[in-house]
C-alpha positions as CSV (number, residue, x, y, z in Angstrom):
1,M,-0.1,0.1,-0.3
2,G,1.3,3.5,-1.1
3,I,1.8,6.5,1.3
4,R,-0.7,8.2,-1.3
5,K,-3.2,5.6,-0.7
6,L,-3.1,5.0,3.1
7,R,-3.9,9.3,2.7
8,N,-7.0,8.5,1.2
9,D,-8.3,5.6,2.6
10,I,-7.8,6.8,6.6
11,G,-9.0,10.5,5.2
12,R,-11.9,8.7,3.2
13,K,-12.9,6.7,6.4
14,I,-12.8,9.1,9.0
15,K,-15.1,11.7,6.8
16,N,-17.4,8.5,6.5
17,L,-17.1,8.7,10.4
18,R,-17.7,12.0,11.1
19,L,-20.7,12.5,8.2
20,E,-22.6,9.2,9.5
21,R,-22.8,11.2,12.8
22,N,-24.1,14.9,11.4
23,L,-21.0,16.4,13.1
24,T,-19.1,19.3,11.7
25,Q,-15.3,19.6,11.1
26,E,-14.9,21.8,13.5
27,K,-16.5,20.2,16.0
28,L,-14.4,16.7,15.3
29,A,-11.0,19.6,15.1
30,E,-12.2,21.1,18.4
31,Y,-12.2,17.7,20.3
32,V,-9.2,16.1,18.5
33,N,-7.7,19.9,19.8
34,M,-6.6,21.3,16.2
35,S,-7.8,23.2,13.3
36,R,-10.7,22.6,11.0
37,E,-8.6,23.5,8.0
38,H,-6.3,20.3,9.4
39,I,-9.0,18.3,9.3
40,S,-10.5,19.3,6.1
41,C,-6.6,18.4,4.6
42,I,-6.3,15.0,6.6
43,E,-10.0,14.0,5.1
44,R,-8.8,14.8,2.0
45,G,-5.8,12.9,1.6
46,K,-3.8,15.9,1.2
47,N,-2.0,14.9,5.0
48,L,-1.3,12.0,7.3
49,P,-2.2,12.4,11.0
50,T,-0.3,10.9,13.4
51,V,-0.5,8.4,15.3
52,E,-1.8,10.8,18.5
53,T,-4.7,12.1,16.4
54,L,-6.0,8.5,14.9
55,Y,-5.9,7.7,18.8
56,Y,-8.5,10.3,19.6
57,I,-10.6,10.1,16.6
58,A,-11.1,6.6,17.4
59,E,-11.4,7.5,20.9
60,Y,-14.4,10.2,19.7
61,F,-15.6,7.9,17.6
62,Q,-15.6,5.1,19.8
63,I,-13.7,2.8,17.8
64,D,-10.5,0.5,17.4
65,I,-8.2,2.7,16.0
66,K,-7.2,-0.8,14.1
67,S,-10.2,0.1,11.9
68,F,-8.2,3.0,10.0
69,F,-5.8,0.5,8.6
């Protein structure tokens, strides 16, 4: 799996989780202590979140962090 595909897959999963729960990027960003713009970049596959960020996102959605991979 290439890094580009990994970025896109993780971003898509985060976006889908967020939309399924009718959450805004702002609300998710507030929880993980980052900007809405950074969440947007992650969801679009422009940035790869750190393990720490993934941990907090998984915690927020009450899923196992492994589900991103």
